[in-house]
C-alpha positions in Angstrom: -21.7 81.3 -75.5 -21.5 84.7 -77.7 -21.4 87.9 -76.0 -23.8 89.6 -78.1 -26.2 86.6 -77.9 -25.9 86.4 -73.7 -26.4 90.4 -73.7 -29.8 90.1 -75.7 -30.6 87.1 -73.5 -29.8 89.4 -69.9 -31.8 92.4 -71.7 -34.9 90.3 -72.3 -35.0 89.0 -68.7 -34.1 92.4 -67.6 -37.5 93.5 -69.5 -39.2 90.8 -67.8 -38.1 92.2 -64.2 -35.0 89.7 -63.3 -31.8 90.7 -63.0 -30.4 88.1 -60.3 -29.5 84.7 -61.7 -28.2 81.5 -60.0 -25.5 79.6 -62.3 -28.3 76.8 -63.0 -30.4 79.9 -64.1 -27.8 81.1 -66.6 -27.0 77.2 -67.5 -31.0 77.3 -68.6 -30.6 80.3 -70.8 -27.7 78.7 -72.7 -28.6 75.1 -72.4 -26.8 74.2 -76.0 -23.5 75.3 -74.4 -20.9 72.7 -73.4 -19.7 72.9 -69.6 -16.3 74.4 -70.7 -18.0 76.9 -73.1 -20.4 77.8 -70.6 -18.0 78.3 -67.9 -15.8 80.3 -70.4 -18.6 82.3 -71.4 -19.7 83.2 -67.8 -16.0 84.4 -66.7 -16.2 86.6 -70.0 -19.4 88.3 -69.1 -18.3 88.9 -65.6 -14.6 90.2 -66.9 -16.5 92.2 -69.5 -19.0 94.0 -67.0 -22.2 92.3 -68.1 -22.6 90.1 -65.1 -21.5 90.9 -61.6 -20.4 87.5 -59.4 -21.9 88.4 -55.8 -21.9 85.3 -54.1 -21.4 81.7 -54.4 -23.5 80.5 -57.4 -25.3 84.0 -57.6 -25.1 86.8 -60.6 -26.4 90.0 -61.1 -27.2 92.1 -64.1 -25.3 95.1 -63.4 -26.7 96.9 -66.4 -30.3 96.3 -65.1 -32.7 99.2 -65.9 -34.5 97.4 -62.7 -34.7 99.7 -59.5 -31.8 98.7 -57.2 -34.0 99.3 -53.9 -34.6 95.8 -52.9 -31.7 93.8 -54.9 -30.3 92.6 -51.6 -33.4 90.9 -50.9 -33.5 89.2 -54.6 -30.0 88.2 -53.8 -31.3 86.4 -50.6 -34.3 84.7 -52.4 -31.8 83.4 -54.9 -29.2 82.1 -52.2 -32.5 80.4 -50.3 -34.5 79.4 -53.1 -37.2 76.8 -52.0 -37.2 77.7 -48.9 -39.5 79.8 -46.7 -37.3 83.4 -45.8 -38.6 86.5 -44.5 -37.1 90.1 -43.3 -37.3 89.6 -39.3 -35.0 90.5 -36.1 -33.4 93.9 -36.4 -34.2 94.7 -39.7 -37.6 94.6 -39.3 -37.8 96.3 -35.8 -36.0 98.9 -37.4 -38.5 99.2 -39.9 -41.1 99.7 -37.3 -39.3 102.1 -35.5 -38.9 99.9 -32.4 -35.0 100.4 -32.1 -33.5 103.1 -33.0 -30.4 101.7 -34.5 -30.9 101.2 -38.2 -28.6 98.3 -39.7 -26.8 100.1 -42.5 -26.2 97.9 -45.4 -26.8 94.5 -43.6 -30.4 92.8 -43.3 -31.4 90.1 -41.2 -33.5 87.1 -42.5 -35.2 84.4 -41.0 -34.9 81.5 -42.9 -35.7 77.4 -43.2 -32.6 77.1 -44.7 -29.3 77.1 -43.0 -27.4 79.9 -41.1 -24.8 81.8 -42.9 -23.6 85.2 -43.1 -23.2 86.1 -46.8 -21.5 89.3 -47.6 -22.3 90.8 -51.2 -21.1 93.9 -52.9 -24.5 95.3 -51.9 -24.3 94.5 -48.0 -24.4 91.7 -45.8 -27.1 89.3 -45.7 -27.6 87.4 -42.4 -29.7 84.2 -42.6 -30.8 82.8 -39.3 -32.4 79.3 -39.4 -35.9 78.8 -38.0 -38.0 75.6 -37.3 -40.9 77.3 -37.4 -43.4 75.6 -40.0 -44.6 77.1 -43.4 -48.2 77.8 -42.0 -46.9 79.5 -39.0 -44.4 81.7 -41.0 -47.3 82.6 -43.3 -49.9 83.4 -40.4 -47.1 85.7 -38.9 -45.4 87.6 -41.7 -46.9 89.7 -44.6 -46.3 90.8 -48.5 -45.2 94.2 -49.2 -46.0 95.0 -52.7 -42.9 94.9 -55.2 -40.7 93.6 -51.9 -39.0 90.1 -52.7 -39.3 89.0 -49.2 -42.0 88.4 -46.8 -41.8 90.9 -43.5 -42.3 89.8 -39.8 -45.4 91.2 -38.1 -43.9 93.3 -35.4 -44.6 90.7 -32.5 -42.9 88.0 -34.7 -39.3 90.1 -35.2 -39.6 90.5 -31.3 -40.3 87.0 -30.8 -37.8 85.8 -33.4 -35.3 88.0 -31.6 -35.9 86.5 -27.8 -35.8 83.4 -29.7 -32.4 83.2 -31.4 -30.9 84.9 -28.2 -30.3 88.2 -29.5 -29.7 91.4 -27.4 -32.9 93.2 -26.4 -31.4 96.2 -25.1 -31.5 98.1 -28.4 -35.8 97.4 -28.7 -37.4 100.6 -27.4 -40.4 98.9 -25.4 -42.6 101.6 -25.4 -42.2 102.1 -28.8 -43.3 98.4 -29.3 -46.2 98.8 -27.6 -47.3 101.9 -29.2 -46.8 100.1 -32.8 -48.7 97.1 -31.5 -51.5 99.7 -30.3 -51.5 101.4 -34.1 -51.5 98.1 -35.9 -54.7 96.8 -33.6 -56.3 99.9 -34.7 -55.8 99.7 -38.0 -56.9 96.0 -38.1 -60.0 97.1 -36.2 -60.7 99.7 -39.0 -60.0 97.4 -41.7 -62.4 94.8 -40.6 -65.7 94.7 -41.7 -68.5 95.5 -39.3 
Protein backbone atom coordinates (compact mmCIF):
# COMPACT_ATOMS: atom_id res chain seq x y z
CA UNK A 1 0.00 0.00 0.00
CA UNK A 2 1.25 3.44 -0.83
CA UNK A 3 1.85 5.74 2.13
CA UNK A 4 -0.06 8.68 0.62
CA UNK A 5 -3.08 6.49 -0.11
CA UNK A 6 -2.96 4.95 3.38
CA UNK A 7 -2.71 8.33 5.12
CA UNK A 8 -5.70 9.64 3.14
CA UNK A 9 -7.69 6.56 4.12
CA UNK A 10 -6.77 6.95 7.81
CA UNK A 11 -7.68 10.65 7.63
CA UNK A 12 -11.10 9.80 6.14
CA UNK A 13 -11.76 7.30 8.94
CA UNK A 14 -10.64 9.86 11.50
CA UNK A 15 -13.21 12.32 10.14
CA UNK A 16 -15.84 9.58 10.62
CA UNK A 17 -14.80 9.23 14.27
CA UNK A 18 -12.58 6.16 14.08
CA UNK A 19 -8.92 5.99 15.16
CA UNK A 20 -8.52 2.44 16.55
CA UNK A 21 -8.37 -0.54 14.21
CA UNK A 22 -7.88 -4.28 14.21
CA UNK A 23 -5.56 -5.68 11.55
CA UNK A 24 -8.70 -7.12 9.93
CA UNK A 25 -10.19 -3.62 9.70
CA UNK A 26 -7.05 -2.30 8.02
CA UNK A 27 -7.02 -5.29 5.67
CA UNK A 28 -10.57 -4.43 4.55
CA UNK A 29 -9.46 -0.86 3.83
CA UNK A 30 -6.83 -2.16 1.41
CA UNK A 31 -8.38 -5.34 -0.03
CA UNK A 32 -6.50 -5.29 -3.34
CA UNK A 33 -3.08 -5.70 -1.69
CA UNK A 34 -1.42 -9.09 -1.45
CA UNK A 35 -0.81 -10.30 2.12
CA UNK A 36 2.92 -9.64 1.74
CA UNK A 37 2.42 -6.12 0.34
CA UNK A 38 -0.14 -5.36 3.05
CA UNK A 39 2.19 -6.55 5.84
CA UNK A 40 5.11 -4.54 4.46
CA UNK A 41 2.91 -1.45 4.11
CA UNK A 42 1.66 -1.85 7.67
CA UNK A 43 5.22 -2.06 9.02
CA UNK A 44 6.15 1.03 6.99
CA UNK A 45 3.18 3.02 8.36
CA UNK A 46 4.22 2.11 11.91
CA UNK A 47 7.85 2.99 11.23
CA UNK A 48 6.84 6.36 9.73
CA UNK A 49 4.53 7.17 12.67
CA UNK A 50 1.20 7.05 10.81
CA UNK A 51 0.04 4.02 12.83
CA UNK A 52 0.96 2.83 16.31
CA UNK A 53 0.90 -0.84 17.27
CA UNK A 54 -0.67 -0.80 20.76
CA UNK A 55 -1.63 -4.44 21.39
CA UNK A 56 -1.67 -7.72 19.53
CA UNK A 57 -3.58 -7.04 16.33
CA UNK A 58 -4.62 -3.51 17.36
CA UNK A 59 -3.39 -0.25 15.84
CA UNK A 60 -4.10 3.39 16.69
CA UNK A 61 -3.84 6.41 14.43
CA UNK A 62 -1.52 8.56 16.61
CA UNK A 63 -2.19 11.62 14.42
CA UNK A 64 -5.94 11.44 15.02
CA UNK A 65 -7.67 14.70 15.81
CA UNK A 66 -10.23 12.85 17.94
CA UNK A 67 -10.20 13.20 21.71
CA UNK A 68 -7.96 10.69 23.46
CA UNK A 69 -10.18 10.77 26.57
CA UNK A 70 -11.66 7.30 26.08
CA UNK A 71 -8.93 5.88 23.84
CA UNK A 72 -8.13 3.05 26.29
CA UNK A 73 -11.80 2.02 26.18
CA UNK A 74 -11.79 2.06 22.37
CA UNK A 75 -8.78 -0.25 22.47
CA UNK A 76 -10.64 -2.53 24.92
CA UNK A 77 -13.64 -2.64 22.58
CA UNK A 78 -11.36 -3.68 19.69
CA UNK A 79 -9.67 -6.36 21.79
CA UNK A 80 -13.01 -7.90 22.78
CA UNK A 81 -15.07 -7.14 19.68
CA UNK A 82 -18.15 -9.36 19.53
CA UNK A 83 -18.24 -9.79 23.32
CA UNK A 84 -20.22 -7.93 25.97
CA UNK A 85 -17.81 -5.79 27.97
CA UNK A 86 -18.30 -3.03 30.54
CA UNK A 87 -16.28 -0.93 33.00
CA UNK A 88 -16.67 -2.38 36.51
CA UNK A 89 -14.77 -3.40 39.64
CA UNK A 90 -12.29 -0.79 40.95
CA UNK A 91 -12.57 1.51 37.92
CA UNK A 92 -16.35 1.91 38.23
CA UNK A 93 -16.31 2.14 42.03
CA UNK A 94 -13.61 4.80 41.84
CA UNK A 95 -15.70 6.83 39.38
CA UNK A 96 -18.66 6.64 41.78
CA UNK A 97 -16.45 7.72 44.69
CA UNK A 98 -17.00 4.47 46.61
CA UNK A 99 -13.26 3.83 46.84
CA UNK A 100 -10.67 6.43 47.61
CA UNK A 101 -7.94 5.01 45.40
CA UNK A 102 -8.15 6.04 41.77
CA UNK A 103 -6.67 3.43 39.41
CA UNK A 104 -4.11 5.40 37.42
CA UNK A 105 -3.54 4.35 33.82
CA UNK A 106 -5.48 1.12 34.44
CA UNK A 107 -9.03 0.15 33.59
CA UNK A 108 -10.92 -2.84 34.95
CA UNK A 109 -13.37 -4.37 32.49
CA UNK A 110 -15.78 -7.27 32.89
CA UNK A 111 -16.24 -9.23 29.65
CA UNK A 112 -17.95 -12.31 28.27
CA UNK A 113 -14.63 -12.87 26.51
CA UNK A 114 -11.57 -14.35 28.13
CA UNK A 115 -9.70 -12.85 31.06
CA UNK A 116 -6.39 -11.16 30.31
CA UNK A 117 -4.22 -8.23 31.31
CA UNK A 118 -3.14 -6.20 28.29
CA UNK A 119 -0.47 -3.51 28.52
CA UNK A 120 -0.74 -0.69 26.00
CA UNK A 121 1.06 2.67 25.65
CA UNK A 122 -2.19 4.24 26.92
CA UNK A 123 -2.52 2.14 30.07
CA UNK A 124 -3.31 -1.36 31.26
CA UNK A 125 -6.60 -3.05 30.45
CA UNK A 126 -7.58 -5.76 32.91
CA UNK A 127 -10.26 -8.01 31.43
CA UNK A 128 -12.12 -10.28 33.88
CA UNK A 129 -14.42 -12.95 32.45
CA UNK A 130 -18.06 -13.00 33.51
CA UNK A 131 -20.66 -15.70 32.91
CA UNK A 132 -23.52 -13.21 33.22
CA UNK A 133 -26.03 -13.31 30.40
CA UNK A 134 -26.24 -10.48 27.87
CA UNK A 135 -29.69 -9.52 29.26
CA UNK A 136 -28.30 -9.38 32.81
CA UNK A 137 -25.37 -7.26 31.63
CA UNK A 138 -27.61 -4.84 29.73
CA UNK A 139 -29.99 -4.52 32.71
CA UNK A 140 -27.19 -3.79 35.19
CA UNK A 141 -25.07 -1.38 33.16
CA UNK A 142 -25.74 1.86 31.33
CA UNK A 143 -24.41 3.91 28.44
CA UNK A 144 -22.74 7.28 28.90
CA UNK A 145 -22.72 9.62 25.93
CA UNK A 146 -19.52 9.45 23.83
CA UNK A 147 -18.14 6.62 25.97
CA UNK A 148 -17.31 3.39 24.09
CA UNK A 149 -17.90 0.94 26.97
CA UNK A 150 -20.99 0.49 29.10
CA UNK A 151 -20.60 1.28 32.83
CA UNK A 152 -21.66 -0.98 35.69
CA UNK A 153 -24.21 0.42 38.11
CA UNK A 154 -22.62 0.96 41.52
CA UNK A 155 -24.31 -2.11 43.04
CA UNK A 156 -23.24 -4.19 40.02
CA UNK A 157 -19.61 -3.07 40.37
CA UNK A 158 -19.58 -4.07 44.06
CA UNK A 159 -21.28 -7.40 43.27
CA UNK A 160 -18.67 -8.05 40.54
CA UNK A 161 -15.89 -7.20 43.02
CA UNK A 162 -17.28 -9.77 45.47
CA UNK A 163 -17.85 -12.42 42.79
CA UNK A 164 -14.28 -12.32 41.54
CA UNK A 165 -12.88 -12.41 45.10
CA UNK A 166 -11.19 -9.03 45.08
CA UNK A 167 -10.16 -7.09 48.17
CA UNK A 168 -13.15 -5.21 49.59
CA UNK A 169 -11.10 -3.28 52.17
CA UNK A 170 -10.73 -0.27 49.90
CA UNK A 171 -14.52 0.12 49.48
CA UNK A 172 -15.96 2.75 51.79
CA UNK A 173 -19.34 1.18 52.58
CA UNK A 174 -20.71 4.44 54.04
CA UNK A 175 -19.96 6.22 50.75
CA UNK A 176 -21.40 3.24 48.87
CA UNK A 177 -24.67 3.45 50.81
CA UNK A 178 -24.85 7.22 50.18
CA UNK A 179 -24.35 6.65 46.45
CA UNK A 180 -27.15 4.05 46.38
CA UNK A 181 -29.44 6.46 48.21
CA UNK A 182 -28.63 9.30 45.78
CA UNK A 183 -29.26 7.04 42.80
CA UNK A 184 -32.61 5.89 44.22
CA UNK A 185 -33.66 9.52 44.79
CA UNK A 186 -32.58 10.50 41.27
CA UNK A 187 -34.51 7.55 39.80
CA UNK A 188 -37.64 8.51 41.82
CA UNK A 189 -37.41 12.10 40.53
CA UNK A 190 -37.01 10.87 36.94
CA UNK A 191 -40.01 8.52 37.13
CA UNK A 192 -43.19 10.23 35.90
CA UNK A 193 -46.05 10.22 38.40
